[in-house]
C-alpha positions as a Markdown table, in Angstrom:
| # | Residue | x | y | z |
|---|---|---|---|---|
| 1 | Met | 45.3 | 75.7 | -141.1 |
| 2 | Leu | 41.8 | 76.6 | -139.7 |
| 3 | Arg | 43.2 | 79.4 | -137.7 |
| 4 | Lys | 45.0 | 80.9 | -140.8 |
| 5 | Leu | 41.7 | 80.6 | -142.7 |
| 6 | Val | 39.7 | 82.4 | -140.0 |
| 7 | Val | 42.4 | 85.2 | -139.8 |
| 8 | Thr | 42.5 | 85.5 | -143.6 |
| 9 | Leu | 38.7 | 85.7 | -143.8 |
| 10 | Ser | 38.6 | 88.3 | -141.0 |
| 11 | Leu | 41.2 | 90.4 | -142.7 |
| 12 | Val | 39.1 | 90.3 | -145.9 |
| 13 | Gly | 36.0 | 91.1 | -143.9 |
| 14 | Leu | 37.7 | 94.1 | -142.3 |
| 15 | Ile | 38.8 | 95.4 | -145.7 |
| 16 | Met | 35.4 | 94.9 | -147.1 |
| 17 | Ser | 33.7 | 96.7 | -144.2 |
| 18 | Leu | 35.9 | 99.8 | -144.9 |
| 19 | Leu | 35.3 | 99.9 | -148.7 |
| 20 | Pro | 33.1 | 102.8 | -149.6 |
| 21 | Tyr | 30.4 | 102.7 | -152.2 |
| 22 | Ala | 31.9 | 105.6 | -154.2 |
| 23 | Thr | 33.9 | 106.2 | -157.4 |
| 24 | Ser | 35.8 | 109.2 | -156.1 |
| 25 | Leu | 36.7 | 111.1 | -152.9 |
| 26 | Tyr | 34.2 | 113.8 | -153.9 |
| 27 | Asp | 31.4 | 111.1 | -154.2 |
| 28 | Leu | 32.3 | 110.0 | -150.7 |
| 29 | Thr | 32.9 | 113.2 | -148.9 |
| 30 | Gly | 31.2 | 116.0 | -150.9 |
| 31 | Glu | 34.5 | 117.9 | -150.7 |
| 32 | Glu | 36.2 | 119.2 | -153.8 |
| 33 | Ala | 39.6 | 120.3 | -152.3 |
| 34 | Trp | 42.0 | 117.6 | -151.3 |
| 35 | Pro | 42.5 | 118.7 | -147.7 |
| 36 | Gly | 38.8 | 118.5 | -147.2 |
| 37 | Gln | 38.6 | 115.2 | -148.9 |
| 38 | Leu | 41.4 | 113.7 | -146.7 |
| 39 | Ala | 39.7 | 114.9 | -143.6 |
| 40 | Gly | 36.4 | 113.7 | -145.0 |
| 41 | Val | 37.7 | 110.2 | -145.4 |
| 42 | Val | 38.7 | 110.1 | -141.8 |
| 43 | His | 35.2 | 111.4 | -140.8 |
| 44 | Trp | 33.6 | 108.9 | -143.1 |
| 45 | Leu | 35.5 | 105.9 | -141.6 |
| 46 | Asn | 34.4 | 107.0 | -138.2 |
| 47 | Thr | 30.8 | 107.1 | -139.1 |
| 48 | Ala | 30.6 | 104.2 | -141.5 |
| 49 | Val | 31.4 | 101.6 | -138.8 |
| 50 | Arg | 28.8 | 103.0 | -136.4 |
| 51 | Pro | 25.3 | 101.6 | -136.3 |
| 52 | Gln | 23.4 | 102.9 | -139.3 |
| 53 | Pro | 19.9 | 104.4 | -139.5 |
| 54 | His | 17.2 | 101.9 | -139.9 |
| 55 | Leu | 15.6 | 102.8 | -143.3 |
| 56 | Ala | 13.2 | 99.9 | -144.0 |
| 57 | Ile | 14.0 | 99.8 | -147.7 |
| 58 | His | 12.0 | 96.6 | -148.3 |
| 59 | Glu | 8.8 | 98.2 | -146.9 |
| 60 | Leu | 8.8 | 101.0 | -149.5 |
| 61 | Gln | 6.5 | 99.1 | -151.8 |
| 62 | Ala | 3.6 | 100.0 | -149.5 |
| 63 | Thr | 0.7 | 101.7 | -151.2 |
| 64 | Ala | 0.8 | 104.6 | -148.9 |
| 65 | Ile | 4.3 | 105.7 | -149.7 |
| 66 | Ala | 4.0 | 104.9 | -153.4 |
| 67 | Ser | 1.1 | 107.4 | -153.7 |
| 68 | Thr | 3.2 | 110.2 | -152.2 |
| 69 | Thr | 6.5 | 109.5 | -153.8 |
| 70 | Ala | 5.2 | 108.7 | -157.3 |
| 71 | Val | 5.2 | 112.5 | -158.0 |
| 72 | Ser | 7.6 | 114.8 | -159.8 |
| 73 | Pro | 10.5 | 115.6 | -157.3 |
| 74 | Phe | 10.9 | 119.0 | -158.7 |
| 75 | Gly | 9.6 | 121.8 | -156.6 |
| 76 | Val | 10.6 | 125.4 | -155.7 |
| 77 | Asn | 9.8 | 127.8 | -152.9 |
| 78 | Thr | 8.0 | 131.0 | -154.0 |
| 79 | Phe | 7.1 | 134.3 | -152.4 |
| 80 | Leu | 4.4 | 135.2 | -154.9 |
| 81 | Gln | 2.3 | 136.9 | -152.3 |
| 82 | Ser | 5.1 | 139.6 | -152.2 |
| 83 | Glu | 4.8 | 140.3 | -155.9 |
| 84 | Val | 2.5 | 143.3 | -156.1 |
| 85 | Glu | 1.9 | 143.0 | -159.9 |
| 86 | Pro | -0.1 | 139.9 | -161.1 |
| 87 | Ala | 1.9 | 140.0 | -164.3 |
| 88 | Lys | 5.1 | 139.3 | -162.3 |
| 89 | Arg | 3.4 | 136.4 | -160.6 |
| 90 | Glu | 2.4 | 135.0 | -164.0 |
| 91 | Arg | 5.9 | 135.5 | -165.4 |
| 92 | Ser | 7.4 | 133.8 | -162.3 |
| 93 | Leu | 5.2 | 130.7 | -162.8 |
| 94 | Gln | 6.0 | 130.6 | -166.5 |
| 95 | Arg | 9.7 | 130.5 | -165.8 |
| 96 | Ile | 9.1 | 127.9 | -163.0 |
| 97 | Arg | 7.2 | 125.7 | -165.5 |
| 98 | Asp | 9.9 | 126.2 | -168.2 |
| 99 | Ala | 12.5 | 124.9 | -165.7 |
| 100 | Gly | 10.6 | 121.7 | -165.2 |
| 101 | Phe | 9.3 | 122.4 | -161.7 |
| 102 | Arg | 5.9 | 120.9 | -161.0 |
| 103 | Phe | 5.4 | 122.1 | -157.4 |
| 104 | Ile | 5.6 | 125.4 | -155.6 |
| 105 | Arg | 5.8 | 125.7 | -151.9 |
| 106 | Gln | 3.9 | 128.9 | -151.4 |
| 107 | Glu | 3.1 | 130.7 | -148.1 |
| 108 | Phe | -0.5 | 131.5 | -147.3 |
| 109 | Pro | 0.3 | 133.6 | -144.3 |
| 110 | Trp | -2.5 | 133.7 | -141.8 |
| 111 | Glu | -1.6 | 137.2 | -140.8 |
| 112 | Asp | -2.1 | 138.3 | -144.4 |
| 113 | Ile | -5.5 | 136.7 | -144.9 |
| 114 | Glu | -7.4 | 136.9 | -141.6 |
| 115 | Ile | -5.8 | 140.2 | -140.7 |
| 116 | His | -7.8 | 142.3 | -138.3 |
| 117 | Gly | -9.8 | 139.8 | -136.3 |
| 118 | Lys | -11.6 | 136.5 | -136.2 |
| 119 | Gly | -13.5 | 135.8 | -139.4 |
| 120 | Asp | -12.5 | 139.1 | -141.0 |
| 121 | Phe | -11.0 | 138.4 | -144.4 |
| 122 | Ser | -10.9 | 142.0 | -145.6 |
| 123 | Asp | -7.6 | 144.0 | -145.9 |
| 124 | Arg | -7.8 | 147.5 | -144.6 |
| 125 | Arg | -4.2 | 148.4 | -144.3 |
| 126 | Asn | -3.6 | 150.6 | -147.3 |
| 127 | Asp | -4.6 | 153.8 | -149.0 |
| 128 | Leu | -4.4 | 152.6 | -152.6 |
| 129 | Asp | -5.5 | 155.7 | -154.4 |
| 130 | Gly | -3.8 | 158.3 | -152.2 |
| 131 | Asp | -7.0 | 160.1 | -151.2 |
| 132 | Gly | -6.3 | 159.8 | -147.5 |
| 133 | Gln | -8.9 | 157.1 | -147.0 |
| 134 | Val | -8.3 | 153.4 | -146.3 |
| 135 | Asp | -9.3 | 151.2 | -149.2 |
| 136 | Glu | -10.8 | 147.9 | -148.3 |
| 137 | Val | -9.9 | 144.9 | -150.5 |
| 138 | Asp | -10.7 | 141.2 | -150.3 |
| 139 | Ala | -7.7 | 139.5 | -148.5 |
| 140 | Trp | -8.3 | 136.4 | -150.5 |
| 141 | Ala | -8.0 | 138.0 | -153.9 |
| 142 | Lys | -4.2 | 137.8 | -154.2 |
| 143 | Tyr | -4.2 | 134.2 | -153.2 |
| 144 | Asp | -7.1 | 133.4 | -155.6 |
| 145 | Asn | -4.9 | 134.9 | -158.3 |
| 146 | Ile | -1.9 | 132.7 | -157.3 |
| 147 | Val | -4.0 | 129.6 | -157.4 |
| 148 | Asp | -5.5 | 130.5 | -160.8 |
| 149 | Leu | -2.1 | 131.2 | -162.3 |
| 150 | Ala | -0.6 | 128.0 | -160.9 |
| 151 | Ala | -3.4 | 126.0 | -162.4 |
| 152 | Gln | -2.9 | 127.6 | -165.8 |
| 153 | Gln | 0.7 | 126.3 | -165.7 |
| 154 | Asp | -0.3 | 122.9 | -164.3 |
| 155 | Ile | 1.8 | 123.5 | -161.2 |
| 156 | Ala | 0.7 | 122.0 | -157.9 |
| 157 | Ile | 0.8 | 124.1 | -154.7 |
| 158 | Ile | 2.1 | 123.0 | -151.3 |
| 159 | Ala | 0.3 | 125.6 | -149.2 |
| 160 | Arg | 2.4 | 126.6 | -146.2 |
| 161 | Leu | 0.1 | 127.6 | -143.4 |
| 162 | Gly | 1.5 | 129.6 | -140.5 |
| 163 | Asn | 2.4 | 133.2 | -139.4 |
| 164 | Pro | -0.5 | 133.9 | -137.0 |
| 165 | Pro | -1.9 | 137.5 | -136.8 |
| 166 | Ala | -1.2 | 139.5 | -133.7 |
| 167 | Trp | -4.9 | 139.3 | -132.6 |
| 168 | Thr | -4.5 | 135.6 | -131.9 |
| 169 | Arg | -2.3 | 136.2 | -128.9 |
| 170 | Ala | -2.9 | 138.1 | -125.7 |
| 171 | Leu | 0.8 | 139.2 | -125.9 |
| 172 | Thr | 0.3 | 140.1 | -129.6 |
| 173 | Asp | 3.7 | 140.4 | -131.4 |
| 174 | Thr | 5.7 | 141.1 | -128.2 |
| 175 | Ile | 6.2 | 137.3 | -128.0 |
| 176 | Gly | 7.3 | 137.2 | -131.7 |
| 177 | Ala | 5.5 | 137.4 | -135.0 |
| 178 | Tyr | 5.6 | 133.7 | -135.5 |
| 179 | Ala | 4.4 | 132.6 | -132.0 |
| 180 | Pro | 1.5 | 130.2 | -132.0 |
| 181 | Pro | -2.1 | 131.4 | -131.2 |
| 182 | Asp | -3.4 | 131.2 | -127.7 |
| 183 | Asp | -6.3 | 129.1 | -128.9 |
| 184 | Phe | -5.3 | 126.4 | -131.3 |
| 185 | Asn | -8.9 | 126.2 | -132.5 |
| 186 | Asp | -8.4 | 129.6 | -134.1 |
| 187 | Tyr | -5.6 | 128.0 | -136.2 |
| 188 | Gly | -8.0 | 125.1 | -137.0 |
| 189 | Asp | -10.6 | 127.5 | -138.2 |
| 190 | Phe | -8.1 | 129.2 | -140.5 |
| 191 | Val | -6.7 | 126.1 | -142.1 |
| 192 | Ala | -10.3 | 124.8 | -142.6 |
| 193 | Ala | -11.2 | 128.1 | -144.3 |
| 194 | Val | -8.2 | 127.8 | -146.7 |
| 195 | Ala | -9.0 | 124.1 | -147.4 |
| 196 | Ala | -12.7 | 124.9 | -148.0 |
| 197 | Arg | -11.9 | 127.8 | -150.3 |
| 198 | Tyr | -9.5 | 125.8 | -152.5 |
| 199 | Asn | -11.0 | 122.4 | -152.1 |
| 200 | Gly | -10.2 | 120.4 | -155.3 |
| 201 | Arg | -7.6 | 123.0 | -156.3 |
| 202 | Ile | -5.0 | 122.7 | -153.6 |
| 203 | His | -4.2 | 119.2 | -152.5 |
| 204 | His | -1.1 | 119.6 | -150.3 |
| 205 | Tyr | -0.9 | 121.6 | -147.0 |
| 206 | Gln | 2.1 | 122.1 | -144.8 |
| 207 | Leu | 1.2 | 123.0 | -141.2 |
| 208 | Trp | 3.9 | 125.4 | -139.8 |
| 209 | Asn | 7.6 | 125.6 | -140.5 |
| 210 | Glu | 10.6 | 124.9 | -138.3 |
| 211 | Pro | 8.7 | 124.7 | -135.0 |
| 212 | Asn | 11.8 | 123.6 | -133.2 |
| 213 | Gly | 13.9 | 126.7 | -133.7 |
| 214 | Asn | 14.9 | 129.9 | -135.5 |
| 215 | Asp | 12.2 | 131.8 | -133.5 |
| 216 | Glu | 9.5 | 130.2 | -135.6 |
| 217 | Trp | 7.7 | 129.2 | -132.4 |
| 218 | Gly | 8.1 | 132.8 | -131.3 |
| 219 | Leu | 10.4 | 134.4 | -128.7 |
| 220 | Gln | 9.9 | 131.6 | -126.3 |
| 221 | Asp | 11.0 | 128.0 | -125.6 |
| 222 | Val | 10.0 | 125.6 | -128.3 |
| 223 | Asp | 7.5 | 122.9 | -127.3 |
| 224 | Pro | 7.1 | 119.6 | -129.3 |
| 225 | Glu | 4.0 | 118.6 | -127.4 |
| 226 | Ala | 2.3 | 121.9 | -128.0 |
| 227 | Tyr | 3.3 | 121.8 | -131.7 |
| 228 | Thr | 1.9 | 118.3 | -131.9 |
| 229 | Ala | -1.4 | 119.5 | -130.5 |
| 230 | Leu | -1.5 | 122.3 | -133.1 |
| 231 | Leu | -0.6 | 119.9 | -135.9 |
| 232 | Cys | -3.4 | 117.5 | -134.9 |
| 233 | Val | -6.0 | 120.3 | -134.8 |
| 234 | Gly | -4.9 | 121.4 | -138.3 |
| 235 | Tyr | -4.8 | 117.9 | -139.7 |
| 236 | Gln | -8.3 | 117.0 | -138.4 |
| 237 | Arg | -9.8 | 120.3 | -139.7 |
| 238 | Ile | -8.3 | 119.9 | -143.2 |
| 239 | Lys | -9.4 | 116.2 | -143.4 |
| 240 | Ala | -12.9 | 117.1 | -142.4 |
| 241 | Val | -13.1 | 119.5 | -145.4 |
| 242 | Asp | -11.1 | 117.4 | -147.9 |
| 243 | Pro | -10.4 | 113.8 | -146.8 |
| 244 | Asp | -8.1 | 113.3 | -149.8 |
| 245 | Ala | -5.8 | 116.2 | -149.0 |
| 246 | Val | -2.2 | 115.5 | -148.2 |
| 247 | Val | -1.1 | 117.0 | -144.9 |
| 248 | Leu | 2.6 | 117.6 | -144.4 |
| 249 | Ala | 4.1 | 118.1 | -140.9 |
| 250 | Gly | 6.2 | 121.3 | -140.5 |
| 251 | Ala | 9.8 | 120.9 | -141.6 |
| 252 | Leu | 12.2 | 120.7 | -138.7 |
| 253 | Thr | 15.3 | 122.9 | -138.8 |
| 254 | Pro | 18.4 | 120.6 | -138.6 |
| 255 | Thr | 20.2 | 121.7 | -135.5 |
| 256 | Val | 22.3 | 120.3 | -132.6 |
| 257 | Ala | 21.3 | 123.2 | -130.3 |
| 258 | Met | 19.5 | 122.5 | -127.0 |
| 259 | Asn | 19.0 | 126.0 | -125.5 |
| 260 | Gly | 15.3 | 126.4 | -125.0 |
| 261 | Arg | 14.5 | 128.5 | -128.1 |
| 262 | Asn | 16.1 | 125.8 | -130.3 |
| 263 | Met | 15.9 | 122.0 | -129.9 |
| 264 | Asn | 17.7 | 119.3 | -131.8 |
| 265 | Asp | 15.4 | 118.1 | -134.6 |
| 266 | Leu | 15.7 | 114.4 | -133.8 |
| 267 | Ile | 14.8 | 114.9 | -130.1 |
| 268 | Phe | 12.0 | 117.2 | -131.1 |
| 269 | Leu | 10.6 | 114.6 | -133.5 |
| 270 | Glu | 10.9 | 111.8 | -131.0 |
| 271 | Arg | 8.9 | 113.8 | -128.5 |
| 272 | Met | 6.4 | 114.6 | -131.2 |
| 273 | Tyr | 5.8 | 110.9 | -131.7 |
| 274 | Gln | 5.5 | 110.3 | -128.0 |
| 275 | Ala | 2.8 | 113.0 | -128.0 |
| 276 | Gly | 0.8 | 111.2 | -130.8 |
| 277 | Ala | 2.0 | 113.1 | -133.9 |
| 278 | Gly | 2.1 | 109.9 | -135.9 |
| 279 | Asp | -1.7 | 110.1 | -136.4 |
| 280 | Cys | -1.6 | 113.7 | -137.6 |
| 281 | Phe | 0.4 | 113.9 | -140.8 |
| 282 | Asp | 0.6 | 112.1 | -144.2 |
| 283 | Val | 4.1 | 113.2 | -145.1 |
| 284 | Met | 7.0 | 114.2 | -142.9 |
| 285 | Ser | 9.1 | 117.2 | -143.9 |
| 286 | Ala | 12.8 | 117.9 | -143.6 |
| 287 | Gln | 15.3 | 120.5 | -144.7 |
| 288 | Gly | 18.0 | 119.6 | -147.2 |
| 289 | Tyr | 20.7 | 122.2 | -146.8 |
| 290 | Gly | 24.2 | 121.1 | -147.6 |
| 291 | Leu | 26.0 | 123.9 | -145.8 |
| 292 | Trp | 29.7 | 123.1 | -146.0 |
| 293 | Ser | 29.8 | 120.0 | -148.1 |
| 294 | Gly | 28.3 | 118.9 | -151.5 |
| 295 | Pro | 25.3 | 116.7 | -152.1 |
| 296 | Thr | 27.3 | 113.5 | -152.5 |
| 297 | Asp | 28.5 | 113.6 | -148.9 |
| 298 | Gln | 28.1 | 110.1 | -147.3 |
| 299 | Arg | 29.2 | 111.0 | -143.7 |
| 300 | Leu | 26.5 | 110.3 | -141.2 |
| 301 | Arg | 26.4 | 111.4 | -137.6 |
| 302 | Pro | 23.4 | 112.9 | -135.8 |
| 303 | Thr | 25.5 | 115.9 | -134.8 |
| 304 | Val | 26.6 | 116.6 | -138.3 |
| 305 | Ile | 24.3 | 118.8 | -140.5 |
| 306 | Asn | 24.7 | 117.9 | -144.2 |
| 307 | Tyr | 22.5 | 116.9 | -147.1 |
| 308 | Pro | 21.8 | 113.3 | -146.0 |
| 309 | His | 20.9 | 114.4 | -142.4 |
| 310 | His | 17.3 | 113.4 | -143.1 |
| 311 | Leu | 18.2 | 109.7 | -142.9 |
| 312 | Phe | 18.1 | 110.1 | -139.1 |
| 313 | Ile | 14.5 | 111.5 | -139.4 |
| 314 | Arg | 13.7 | 108.4 | -141.6 |
| 315 | Asp | 15.2 | 106.2 | -138.8 |
| 316 | Ile | 12.9 | 107.7 | -136.2 |
| 317 | Met | 9.9 | 107.3 | -138.4 |
| 318 | Val | 10.6 | 103.7 | -139.1 |
| 319 | Arg | 11.1 | 102.9 | -135.4 |
| 320 | His | 7.6 | 104.4 | -134.8 |
| 321 | Gly | 5.9 | 102.3 | -137.4 |
| 322 | Asp | 5.8 | 105.1 | -140.1 |
| 323 | Ala | 8.0 | 103.3 | -142.7 |
| 324 | Ala | 5.1 | 103.7 | -145.2 |
| 325 | Lys | 5.2 | 107.5 | -145.0 |
| 326 | Pro | 7.6 | 109.5 | -147.2 |
| 327 | Ile | 9.7 | 112.6 | -146.5 |
| 328 | Trp | 9.4 | 115.7 | -148.6 |
| 329 | Ile | 12.2 | 118.2 | -148.6 |
| 330 | Ser | 10.9 | 121.6 | -147.8 |
| 331 | Glu | 14.0 | 123.6 | -148.6 |
| 332 | Met | 17.2 | 122.5 | -150.4 |
| 333 | Ala | 20.1 | 124.7 | -151.7 |
| 334 | Trp | 23.6 | 125.8 | -151.2 |
| 335 | Asn | 24.5 | 129.4 | -150.4 |
| 336 | Ala | 26.5 | 131.6 | -152.7 |
| 337 | Ala | 26.9 | 134.7 | -150.5 |
| 338 | Pro | 29.7 | 137.0 | -151.5 |
| 339 | Asp | 32.9 | 137.2 | -149.4 |
| 340 | Trp | 31.9 | 140.4 | -147.7 |
| 341 | Leu | 29.0 | 138.7 | -145.9 |
| 342 | Pro | 29.3 | 136.1 | -143.1 |
| 343 | Ala | 29.1 | 132.5 | -144.2 |
| 344 | Thr | 26.0 | 131.9 | -142.1 |
| 345 | Tyr | 24.8 | 129.0 | -144.3 |
| 346 | Gly | 28.2 | 127.9 | -145.7 |
| 347 | Arg | 29.6 | 129.4 | -148.8 |
| 348 | Val | 30.0 | 128.1 | -152.4 |
| 349 | Ser | 30.6 | 129.7 | -155.7 |
| 350 | Glu | 27.7 | 130.3 | -158.1 |
| 351 | Thr | 29.1 | 127.5 | -160.3 |
| 352 | Gln | 29.1 | 125.1 | -157.3 |
| 353 | Gln | 25.7 | 126.2 | -156.3 |
| 354 | Ala | 24.4 | 125.3 | -159.8 |
| 355 | Asn | 26.1 | 121.9 | -159.9 |
| 356 | Tyr | 25.2 | 120.9 | -156.4 |
| 357 | Gly | 21.5 | 121.7 | -156.9 |
| 358 | Ala | 21.2 | 119.4 | -159.9 |
| 359 | Gln | 23.3 | 116.7 | -158.2 |
| 360 | Ala | 21.1 | 116.9 | -155.1 |
| 361 | Tyr | 18.0 | 116.0 | -157.1 |
| 362 | Gln | 19.9 | 113.2 | -158.8 |
| 363 | Arg | 21.2 | 111.7 | -155.5 |
| 364 | Ala | 17.7 | 111.7 | -154.0 |
| 365 | Gln | 16.2 | 110.0 | -157.0 |
| 366 | Glu | 18.9 | 107.4 | -157.0 |
| 367 | Asp | 19.5 | 106.7 | -153.3 |
| 368 | Trp | 16.4 | 107.6 | -151.3 |
| 369 | Pro | 13.2 | 106.0 | -152.5 |
| 370 | Trp | 11.3 | 107.5 | -149.5 |
| 371 | Ile | 11.8 | 111.0 | -150.7 |
| 372 | Gly | 9.0 | 112.7 | -152.7 |
| 373 | Val | 9.1 | 116.4 | -153.7 |
| 374 | Ile | 12.3 | 118.4 | -153.1 |
| 375 | Asn | 11.6 | 122.2 | -153.0 |
| 376 | Tyr | 14.6 | 124.3 | -154.1 |
| 377 | Trp | 15.1 | 127.4 | -151.8 |
| 378 | Phe | 14.1 | 129.7 | -153.5 |
| 379 | Phe | 12.9 | 131.2 | -156.8 |
| 380 | Lys | 13.3 | 135.0 | -156.3 |
| 381 | Arg | 12.5 | 137.9 | -154.1 |
| 382 | Pro | 10.4 | 140.9 | -155.3 |
| 383 | Ala | 13.2 | 143.4 | -154.7 |
| 384 | Asp | 16.9 | 143.6 | -153.8 |
| 385 | Tyr | 16.6 | 145.2 | -150.4 |
| 386 | Glu | 17.9 | 142.1 | -148.7 |
| 387 | Gln | 21.3 | 142.0 | -150.5 |
| 388 | Asp | 23.0 | 142.6 | -147.2 |
| 389 | Gln | 21.7 | 139.3 | -145.8 |
| 390 | Pro | 23.3 | 136.0 | -146.5 |
| 391 | Trp | 20.1 | 134.1 | -147.1 |
| 392 | Tyr | 19.3 | 136.3 | -150.1 |
| 393 | Tyr | 22.0 | 134.4 | -152.1 |
| 394 | Phe | 20.0 | 131.2 | -152.3 |
| 395 | Arg | 17.9 | 132.7 | -155.1 |
| 396 | Leu | 17.5 | 131.4 | -158.7 |
| 397 | Phe | 16.6 | 134.8 | -160.2 |
| 398 | Glu | 17.4 | 138.4 | -159.5 |
| 399 | Pro | 14.3 | 140.5 | -158.8 |
| 400 | Asp | 14.4 | 141.8 | -162.5 |
| 401 | Phe | 14.1 | 138.1 | -163.7 |
| 402 | Thr | 17.8 | 137.8 | -164.6 |
| 403 | Pro | 18.5 | 134.1 | -164.1 |
| 404 | Leu | 21.4 | 132.8 | -162.0 |
| 405 | Pro | 23.5 | 129.8 | -163.1 |
| 406 | Ala | 21.6 | 127.5 | -160.7 |
| 407 | Tyr | 18.4 | 128.1 | -162.6 |
| 408 | Asp | 20.0 | 127.0 | -165.9 |
| 409 | Ala | 21.5 | 123.9 | -164.3 |
| 410 | Leu | 18.3 | 122.9 | -162.6 |
| 411 | Ala | 16.3 | 123.5 | -165.8 |
| 412 | Ala | 18.7 | 121.3 | -167.8 |
| 413 | Tyr | 18.5 | 118.5 | -165.3 |
| 414 | Ala | 14.8 | 118.6 | -164.5 |
| 415 | Asn | 13.9 | 118.5 | -168.2 |
| 416 | Asn | 16.2 | 115.6 | -168.9 |
| 417 | Pro | 17.0 | 113.8 | -165.6 |
| 418 | Thr | 19.5 | 111.0 | -165.5 |
| 419 | Val | 18.8 | 108.4 | -162.8 |
| 420 | Ala | 20.5 | 105.1 | -162.1 |
| 421 | Ala | 18.9 | 103.6 | -159.0 |
| 422 | Thr | 21.2 | 102.3 | -156.3 |
| 423 | Pro | 21.2 | 98.5 | -156.3 |
| 424 | Gly | 19.3 | 97.0 | -153.4 |
| 425 | Trp | 22.2 | 95.0 | -152.1 |
| 426 | Val | 24.0 | 98.2 | -151.3 |
| 427 | Trp | 21.6 | 99.0 | -148.5 |
| 428 | Thr | 22.0 | 95.5 | -147.0 |
| 429 | Trp | 25.8 | 95.9 | -147.1 |
| 430 | Leu | 25.7 | 99.4 | -145.5 |
| 431 | Ala | 23.5 | 98.0 | -142.7 |
| 432 | Leu | 25.8 | 95.0 | -142.1 |
| 433 | Arg | 29.0 | 97.0 | -142.3 |
| 434 | Pro | 29.3 | 97.9 | -138.6 |
| 435 | Thr | 28.7 | 94.3 | -137.6 |
| 436 | Leu | 31.2 | 93.0 | -140.1 |
| 437 | Phe | 33.8 | 95.6 | -138.9 |
| 438 | Ile | 33.3 | 94.7 | -135.2 |
| 439 | Leu | 33.4 | 91.0 | -135.8 |
| 440 | Ser | 36.5 | 91.1 | -138.1 |
| 441 | Ser | 38.3 | 93.5 | -135.8 |
| 442 | Ala | 37.6 | 91.4 | -132.7 |
| 443 | Ile | 38.9 | 88.2 | -134.4 |
| 444 | Leu | 42.0 | 89.9 | -135.6 |
| 445 | Phe | 42.6 | 91.5 | -132.2 |
| 446 | Phe | 42.4 | 88.3 | -130.3 |
| 447 | Ser | 44.5 | 86.5 | -132.9 |
| 448 | Leu | 47.1 | 89.1 | -132.4 |
| 449 | Leu | 47.0 | 88.6 | -128.7 |
| 450 | His | 47.3 | 84.9 | -129.2 |
| 451 | Trp | 50.3 | 85.4 | -131.4 |
| 452 | Leu | 52.0 | 87.7 | -128.9 |
| 453 | Ala | 51.4 | 85.5 | -125.9 |
| 454 | Pro | 54.4 | 83.6 | -124.6 |
| 455 | Lys | 54.7 | 80.1 | -125.9 |
| 456 | Glu | 55.0 | 77.2 | -123.5 |
| 457 | Lys | 58.3 | 75.5 | -123.7 |
């Protein structure tokens, strides 16, 4: 009788360990077509019974994380520095505000501010009146205008600080336009200058972008220890100017590559922590691209790049004692490139792009309490000369301010969000699932062996 009870309980435990927390195959796999859903279920089963990321849900009441997640999650990436006409910058920010976005992630490119040499903040690159003479203008003026216009719309700025000018490197741009400066103190001086100029007006600074790949560390091997040193210099210089500023680490590009110029983001982050990065940022950054599956995808493997990939970044943070720090998503979107372009970033229809964007915000609000701002990628480009590039088709607006379906969907959701937080027991269950699966499977396996064993006569 006891043996039958144990076997029965083990069978129930096995079934329970394989039950998903989902109401549909789309909710489970992020796939809309049935072949993808069936394959996705197999993938999910394989990942659900593996050890799960350690997320430290119960530590999320800490004051530190509350202060950086108790913000509007709605942000969008902008390229306002590329809009020549101030009126278009103003119109952009008005449309951003209308949609319910409360943050913009805006580049303040070093190469466009301290252009010609150390301490030189004049722009002498253009003949503005056509008289054959270079016209000198204040390099800060354009960015002052952006800051002013954002303040008028009550929109907070996440200032992305990178893109060193050529003069900061002995090899100039031959090593890549995004390569770090030879002297990291030059970067420290630049970020301090930005923080001083906009002290009290800009409160959030992101130091670099994707230092682990995509040639954003230049045409050379990436270097997590060197990036950590750069990050710490920038962090210390900003805090010296504005102790209340929030400093974001550069977003890591999600990749499984290990080829010198690209490094797996999880390995890169682990090495950053080993180099002391934990003392040099207030908020971690991640990218939130869904690529080939929708935002509801629950499959989790370190080698799979999907929307919830950042859970593995959270796991590393928790293991290094940073459970009280949040993650902000620097870029989130699905790509609606036409069929005649390669599907470099996956491919969805414009309708799917619209639906997925709104669902991505909803899932983060319901499932991931460590997530703060999520910045949609991106608002618009100033012109259509990049139509032959797949990345152009992440946009919310055409250059002439014609909105795409994704804009309308995001505006509808951001202005009336519907959030039902995931019950706390779900996280406990998900964490226990692998143990329950192994224990139940082992008991059933040995019970089967016992049943098959020859009986003594």
